[in-house]
N, C-alpha and C positions, 0 to 999 in steps of 0.2 A: 155584814159583820157576824150576824147570828148564824148564817150558814157556815161561815169560816170556823166559828167556835164549835159548831156541831160536828163538822168534819174532824176537827182536832180531837174532840172528845171520843168520837167513834174510832179514830186511828189509835188513840191512847188505849181504849178498851181492847181493840184488836191486838195491839202490841203486848198488852198484859196477858191476854189469853195465850198468845204464841209463846211468850217467855215462861208463863206458868206451866204450859204443857211440856216444854223442854226441861224445866226444873223437875217436873214429875217423872219424866223419863229417866233423868239422872238419879233421882231419889230411889227409883225402882231397883237399882243395883243389879240389873240384869247383865248378861254377857256384853262386854264392851262393843264388839262388832255389831250386835243387834241394836244396842242403844244408839250407836253412831248412825246406823241406817235410819232409825226412826227420827233422830234429831235432824238429819239431812232432809228427809221427806217433809217434816214439819216446817223447816226453815225455807225450803225452796218452793213448795206448794202448800202454804199454810192451811187453807180451808180443807182441801182434800186430806192433807196430812193429819190435821187435828181430828177430823171425823174418823179417819181410818184408825188412828191410835185409840180413840174412845171405843170403837167397835171391836178392834182386833188386837190391840197392843197391850192392854192393861194386864198386869201380873195378878191374876186372880188368886194364885196360891198365897201371895204376900198379903193381898187385901182381904182374904178370908170371905170372899163373896159367897162361895158355896159352903156355908157353914153347916156342919152336921150336929150342931148343939142339941142336946137332948137325946142323943142316941147312945149314950154310954151303957145304958142297961141292955139295949139290943146287941151291942157289940160284945157284951160279956157272955153271950149265949154259949160260946165255946167252952165255958166252965173253967178251963185252965187259966191260971194267972200268969201273965207275962213274966213277972219277976221270978216266980217259982220255976218256970220253964228255962229261963236264962241260967238259973243255978243248976237245973237238972242236966242240960246239955253240956255243961262244963264239968260235970261230975266224972270221977274216974271210971265208973262203970260204963257210961255211954261213950267216953273218949276212947275206950278200947275198940269201939266200932270204927272201922277204917273210914267209912263214908262220912261219919260225923266229924272225926278228927281232921280229915282233909278239907272239910268245908265249914269248920266252926266259925270262921270269920264272917262268911256270908249268912249263915244261919243266925248268928248273933245280930248282924246288921239288920236283917229283915224283922227280927223280933223287936228290936229297938225302934226302928224307923217306921215300920208298917204294921206292927202287932200281928205279923204273919206267923201263926203257930206252926211248929214243926210237927207234921203228922207222919206216923210210922206204918200203921197197918193200912195198906192200900193195894188195890189191884188196878193196874192201868193198862189200857189197850191203846196202842198208837194206830190211828186211822190215817192212811196215807193218800187217800184221794176222796173226791166228793161222793162217788158212788158208794164206797164202803162206809163213809161217814153217815150218809142219809139212810142207808139200809139199817144201821144200828140205831140211829135216832128214831126213825119211824117205828121200829120194833119195840124199843123201850117205851116210847110214848103210848103205844097201843096197849101196853101191859100196866099202865099207871092205875093205881087203886085209890089214892087219896089226894095227891096234889101234883100239879105240873107248874113249874116256874120257868119262864123263858125271858131272856134279855138279849136283844140283838140290835146291831147297828143297821143292817140292811135286811129287809124282808121283801122279796119280790113276788108279785102276783103272776107267777108262771107255774109250770108243771110241779116243781118241787114245793113252791109256796102253797099251791092248792092241796097237795098231798098232806102237808103239815096242817093246814087249816081243817081239812076233813077229819083228821084224827083229833084235833083239839075240840072241834064242835061235838063230836061223838062222846068224848070223855066228859066235857062240860055238861052235856045233857044227861049223862049217866050219873052225875052227882060228884064228879071229881072237881076239886077246886083248881081252876086254871087261871093263871095270871101271866100277863104279857107286858113287858116294857119294850117299846120300840123307840129308836132315835128319830127325831123329827126330820133332821136334815138327811140322814141316811135313807129314810123312807119317804122322801118327797114324792117318789113315783108310785107309792103304794095307794091304791084306790080306796075311797071311802066305803065303797061297796064291800070290799074285802074285810075291812075292819068292822063294819056294821054287821056283817054276816056272823063274825065271831061273837060280837056283843049280844046279838039276838039269841045265840046258843048258850049264853051265860058266862062267856070268858070275860074276866076282868082285865081291862086294857088301860094302860097309862102311857102317855107320850112324854119322852124325856126332853125337857127344855124346849117347849114349842116355840117356834119362831114365826110370828105373824107377819112382820115386815123385815125380811132378811137383811136389807141394807141399812136398817135403823135399829138393829139390835146386836149387842155384843154376844148374846147367847149363841149366835150362829158359829162362833169360833170355838166353842167348847162342847165337844160332842161325846156321846156315850158310844165308844168303839168296842165295848165288851160283847162277847158271845158266850152266853151261859144258858144251860138247861139243867134243872135239877128235878128229878122225878121221885116222888115219895120220900124225899130226903135220903135216898139210898144210892141212886145212880146219877152221875152228872156228866156233862160234856162241856168242853171249852177248847178254844183254839182259834184258828184263823178263818174258818169257813162260815160265811153268812148263809142265810136261807135263800138260795137262788139256784136256778137250773144251770147257770154258767159253770158251776163246779163239776158238772157231769157232761154237758154238751159242748162247753166252750163258747167262745164268742169270735168276733173277727180277729182277736189277738191269739186265737187258738185255745187249746186246753188250759183250764185254770188249775195250776198245781198248788195244792195246799195241804196242811197237816192239822189234824184235830186229835183230841184225846177223849176217851171214855174212862171215867173214874168210878171206882167203888171203894168204900172205906172211909177213913176219918177225914180225908181231904174234901169229901162231899159236904161235910159240915161247914168248912170254910167257904165254899162256894155258895152254900145256902145263906150264910150270914151276909155275904156280899149282896146277894139278890134282895134279901129282906131289908137290908140297909138302904139299898137303892129304891126299893118299893116305898119305904117310908119317905124318902126324899121326894118322890114324884106324887105320892098319894096322901101322905100324912097319917097313914094307917100303920100301927105297930102290930106285927105278927110274931109274937114271941112264944107261941105254944110249943114247948119242947117236945111233947108227946106227938103232936100232929106233924111237925115239920122237921124233926130231928130223930134219927133212928140210931140205936146202938149197933155199931157195926160188928158183924161176925167174921169179917175178913181176916184171914190168918197171914196172907202174903205181907211181906215187909218191903215197902218201897218208900223211901223218905221223900216227902213232898212238902213244900211251902207254897201256898197260894198268895201271890203278891199282887197288890193293886197299886195304881197311881192315878193321879188326876189333880185338877186345880182345887179340889177339896182337901187335899192332904198336905201335911207340913213338909214332906220330903218327896223328891222324885225317886221313889223307892226302886222301881224297876231299872232305871238308869244306873242307880248306885250299885245294884246287884250285878248288872252286866259289867260295870267298870271294875268292881272288886274281883269278879271271876276272871276277867281278861288280864288284869294286871298281875295275877298270881299263877297264870297258866305256865306249865312246865314243858309240854310236848307239842300240843296242837290246839288250834282254835278254828272251828268250822262255823260259818255264818250263812244263813239263807234268809234273804229279806227282799220284799218287792220295792221298798223305798229306802234309800241309803242317803240320809241327809243328817249326819250325826253332829251333836255338839262337839266343840273342839276338844273337850276332855276325853271323850270316847274315841275320837279319831286319833288323838295322840297315843292313847293306850294301845290301840290296835297296831299303829305303826311302830311303837317302841317294842311291842311283843315280837313283831316280825323281824325287826332289826336285831333283836336279841337272839335270833336263831330258831324261834318257835315257828312251826309250820302253820301259817295263817292262810285260809282259803275262804273266799266269799263268792256266793252265787247271787248274781243280780239279774234282773229281767233284760232280755234283748228287746222286748216291746212291752208296753205298759198301757193301762187304762188312763193314765195322766201324762200327757206329753211334757208338761212343765216339771212334774216330779221326776220323769225319766231324764230330762236334760240336767236337772239339778243333781240327780244321782250320778250321772256320767261325769260331772265336773270333778268328782272326787277320785276317779279312776287313776288319773296321773299321779296323784299324791300316794295312792295305795301302791301302784307299780314301783314308784321311786323307793318305797320302803320294803320292796321285795315281797309284798303281799300277792298271792296268786288270785287273780280275778277271773271269774267265769261268767259269760252271758248265756242265760238259759234260752235254748232254741226250741224247746218242745211245747211252746205255748206261752202262757203268762205265769211266771213264778210269783205266787202270793203267799208262800210259806214264811213264817216268822219263827225261825228255829236257831238256837245257839247251842253248840256242843263243845265241851272243853275236856281234853285229856282222857276221854273215854269214861268219865265218871260224874260229870256235871252237865245238865242240859236244861233248856228252857223251851217250852212251847206255849204260845199265847197269842194275844191280839196286838201286842206292841210292835210296831215297825222300828227299824233303826233310824228314826228320824226325830227331829226336834218336836214336831207336833205330838207324836205319841208320848214322848217323855215329859212334855210340859203342859199341853193343852187338853188332850183327850183323856177320858176315863177309860183305863185299860186294865187288863188282868192277865197274869202269866203264871203258869205252873212251873215252879223251880224244882227240879228233881235231882236228887243225889243218888244215882243208881247206875251201876255199870251196865246191866242188861238193857235198860231203857236207852241209855246214851249210845251204846254200841248199835242198837237197832236203828236209832235215828241217824247215826253215822253211816251205816250201810245204805240207808235210803239216800243220804247226801251223796255218796259215791255213785249210786245208781243214777241220781239226777245229773251228775257230772258227765255221764255218757250222752246226755242231751244238751250239753253245753259246748261252747267254743271258748277256749282260754284266750284271754286278751294278751296279745303280744305287745310289749312295750314300744318297740320300734315302729310297728305299723300304727299303733294307737297315736303316738306323738306326731306321726306324719299324716294324720287325717286332715281333711280340708279345714282351713282356719275358721271359716264361717260357722262350722259346727262347734268349735272350741269357744268362739265368741258367744254364741247362743247359750251354751252350757254355763259359761261364766256369768252371764246376766241372770239365768235361772237360779244359780247358786246365790247370787247377790240378793235376789228377791226372796229366797226361801225362808229366811228368818221372819219375814212378814206374813207368811202364809200359814 
């Protein structure tokens, strides 16, 4: 009798946990499809489903788990007040500027949702491959005088990783303040010897959300995917390139095609604020010395830029919102290059509606990828795109890793965010949103150069491919919201 009662009690507890988890999923108010998948997994395989949801499924943006409380003073370093800039960009004097008038909705959106200040005095160089990117990075690092701040998802202990380490060591020993934030999951393959070597030279290093037991920690799902370098508060880099030799020598997937930016001017301040905010998050140290880390820019060039961030610590999916707003009001063309295309339904609908409305929509996707599951999930969307008359191209010249959006020759974005749910919801990302004809047209020319290395997907042949491929892609797409 006692055993029977104990079994009943355990079963009741088990049932309460399952029902409670399902109610939590419903209360989360996430996308219906994603919620239904989680509910199905929990209901069919409760133990695995519940553990998976606890580790991977919780809505950290809603739960405010990554609170940045206490950082308001640090985030005000940029001096400008958001409300005053909102009024300024709506003033008659600035609305006479075509690039502001044409993009006022997105500028206002990012001011409200992301506190992303509009910077005007900027000089920006587009770096179109790994060799050019690292030539400039190593040159700028070698000329640092007071501070070097780096924040990276992946750092590899290879030829490029060693070259960067040598410069950082030399600068740290010469008295330059060198700080490095690396992502724990992205740098799982980075040796302790590499990090200890930097520490011994005086480099201050912090790991972003260290994961001791990967399968027992929800931290593994929320990664710092940002790539930022700020030198002396004067020059900054951001974009899609990690610190790795693969961007020069390639891998078994071929040459890694990517896009990066070198920035000088007021936008550097925004990237410095992002780094210092993240440094506070990982170290608890406030570095708000304006004279040391922020420099008054003497740049005269005028290129309008907003540095947008997103992550589970923010109230809004700001980069997704900016992309959605830009796509929905496109008039002529939309060009997208992304290594992973697993978009939320809202963005997919916006792209299809734009194409069906007569706008020229072209998307470059990889023909091969470093993640088979992501590649299969990406390919599951191709039929939807083709049905909407979107022109889809598969990059044959290696692995396409660029994350670039260009619209109507006057709006562009280069950053770390892929066109996928993980980048928009789970990862810490950064993108440079630029309102500039010259920069956009340069990126568009590179896009068309990339098309020469692509094969356009033909609707008829694509729909006639072996059914086993379509089935595998469908399963990958079904699982993608859980990844």
